[in-house]
N, C-alpha and C positions, 0 to 999 in steps of 0.2 A: 818241685815238690809243687801238690797241690793241695791247697787248706779247705775243707770243707767245715764252714761256717753254719751250717743248718742242715736240718734232716734232709735228707733226698733221696728218694725211691728213683732210678733209673733204669729203664728199661732199652733192651734192642742192643744195637752196637754201639759199643764206648771205648773213646780213646783212651789207652793205657797211658798213664806219663811215661818217657823217655823210651817207649817201644816202637815207637812208630807203626804201629799195629792196632786194629780196633778190635775188641773183645766181646764175645754175646754173651748177654747175663743181665743181672741185677745187682746191684751194690745198694746196701742199708749202713750208711757211717755215722757213726757218732757225730752230734752237731756240736758238741763243745770244743772247739777247736782240735780235734784230731786229724790228723796228717794221713795221705795214704802216700807212699814213697814208690819211685820206678824202680825198676830193677837195677840200674846203677847205684842207684842213691843204696839201696839197699844192701849192695856189696861193698860199700864201704865201712859195713859196721860188722861185728864179729857175728860169726854163724849162731844160727837159733838152731836149738836141740828141738825134733819132734819127732814124737812117739806115734807109730803106726800100729793098729790094733786092727786084726783080722781075722777071720777065720777062714779065708782061704791064704795059703800060707804062698803059692805061687804070686798072687796079685800084690801081696804084701812086701816079698821081696822087690818085686819089680818097681814097685812105688819108690820103696826106700831108696834103689840105687838111681832111678832117675830122678828124684830130687836131691840126691847128693850131688848131682852132676850139675846144678846148678850153683854148687861154689858159694851158696848162701846159707845152704840148710845143711844138718847134721840129723840125717833121718836112721831111726834103728827100728826093725820091725819085731814085736812079739805076737804070737798066736793066740788068739782071742780063746784064753782058759784060764783057770785060775782065777783069781782076784784081781782086777783090772787097777785098783785103788791102791795095792800092794805095789805094784808096778811103777804108777805114778810117783808114790811116795819113794821109793827107792832112785827113781830115775832123774827124777826132779825135771822133766821136759818142760819147753816154754810153751809146746802145742801139742795137742793130742787129736790124732786122724780117727774116728770110731764109729762104727755102723750102729746106730742108735738101737735098730732093728734086731742087732744080735744080742743085746744085754739080757742076761737073766735078771731081770727085776726081784726075783724071790727072794733075791742075796740082798738088795738094801730098799725092800719094802715097795717102793714106787722110784720113777724116773729122779724124782726129788730127791731121793735120799741118795741117789747114786752122786745127784752133782754137789749135794754137800759133803760126802764121802771126799771127793776130788778135790773140791775147797778145802777140806780139812789136810789131807795128804801133801798138797802144795798150793796153796792159794793163787800164785801166778797163772799155773798152767791153763791156757786156753784151749777148749775143746771144739773139733769141727767135726760137724755130722756127715758120714759120706756111706750113702744108701740108695739103691735101686729103690726104695720104697719112700714114696713122697704123698702125705695126707696132710689134711689140716690139722689133725690130731697131732701128728708126730712135730710138726712146726711149734706148735702151740706147747708140746711137753719140753722139746728141746730148748725153747726160751725159758719157761718157768724154771728149767733146771740149770741156767746156766751157760748152753752152748750159746756159741759165738757165730753160730751160722752153718747152715746145712748147703753139702751139693752132692748132684748126682753122681754116681759112679758110671755113668755112661761121659761125663765130663773128661775133657782131654786132659793131659799133665800140666801144661800152660794154665787151664783156668785153675787146676787145684793148686799152682803154686801163687798163681794172685791172690786165689782165697785166704791161703796159708800168710800173705805178706799182709793182708787187709786186716785180719786178727789179729795178729802180732804186732801191730802198729796202736792195736787199742778198738778197732771198728768190728762192726757185725758185716758178714757175708751171706748173702744166698743167691744160691743161681737161679735162672731163669726156671728150671723145673720147680723147685721150693718157692722161689721169689712167685710164682702163682698162687699159691696157697697162703702168701703173706700179705697179697694186695687187698684181700678182702677183711682182713684185721684192720688194716689200717684205715679202712673205711667205716668201721664200726663205731656208733655210739653206745658208750660204756659210762655207765653211772658211777658217781663219786665213790658209792660205796663195794665198785669192784675193784679197788685197790686196796691193796695190802696196807698193814700200819707201817712196815718198812718202806714200802713204795712213796706213800704219803711224807716218811721225815727226810728222804733222798730228797724229795722235790721241795721240801720246804726249804732245806740247804742250801740246794742251788740257787732256790729266789733270792734267801739271803746274800748270796755272792760267795759262799764256802766253795771249796777246790774240793775235788774228790779225794782227795788225801785228809784233807779236813773233816770232812763228813765222815769217811771210814773210821777216823780216830777219834771222833764223838759218837759213833755209834759200836764201835768196836767192831767192826766187818774188814774185811780187805778191799782195795780199791776196786778189784774186779767186780766183787759182790755189789758195790755201789754201783758201778758202770750197768751192771745187769738189771737192777732196780730202777736205774733211768730210763734206760733204752725199754724197760717193760713198761712202765707207765706210758712213756712216750708214745708206745706204740697203742696203749689202750686208749688213750685221752686224745691222740693224733695232733700231739704236740709238734710244729713244727720248726720253732727256732726260742731263743732265749725268751724273747719277748711275750711270747704265749705262754710260755711256764710260769713266768713272773705274774703275768695277768691273771691266769687259771687260781693262781696260788692264792693271791690276793683278794680274786671273787668268792673263794670258799672261805675266807675267814682265817685261813690257818698261820695268818703271820700274826695275829693278836695276842 
């Protein structure tokens, strides 16, 4: 087991625990004690349910069959039509693979509305973007909507399985294609007023030593939403570890 104790952006060839292989891509993993488990360890746990939604039925069925062959995932495919939120409410998947470029946002007002709908339907569903289209705007929008990462449809099945393992374990995953758009965001200088009130409240909670569960209870939101606010605020402010987070909150006078 590898424990990630700080926010790290890792590029190029990366060693995957227990696999004896090197993986190309970028991992962005939450830095408050989250872990990335290797395939062998994951196999010891119960199967996680994954819903695949796509407009291409051939692609969707192939992905479901191949990912099911890993014996650690239970995947099902639905054609992208109708209301995806209803599917999530009915199936209660642990994760969903979805092409954000295919979304008909008129149904939800915008992608933030879609994200809110998914969280209301099943707060524990973690969404992975899966698309040929990769832009700065898409990366920003998916993060704002609560997606847990994005991976290119050019990625191989092993990379997709790894992305699922990371997000199901509470982390965020962006492959090399989408990570290229993420890097500039990490280097941006953002003013304090760019944070939402919720993002500030979550940062203060962690600075006070509260757990994600305690913060979620206090703010009456889900644990996943707390994770999203924390990750988003950390990206905006380039906070690389807990010491920096606490120092920043104290500097702003938010603990008073």
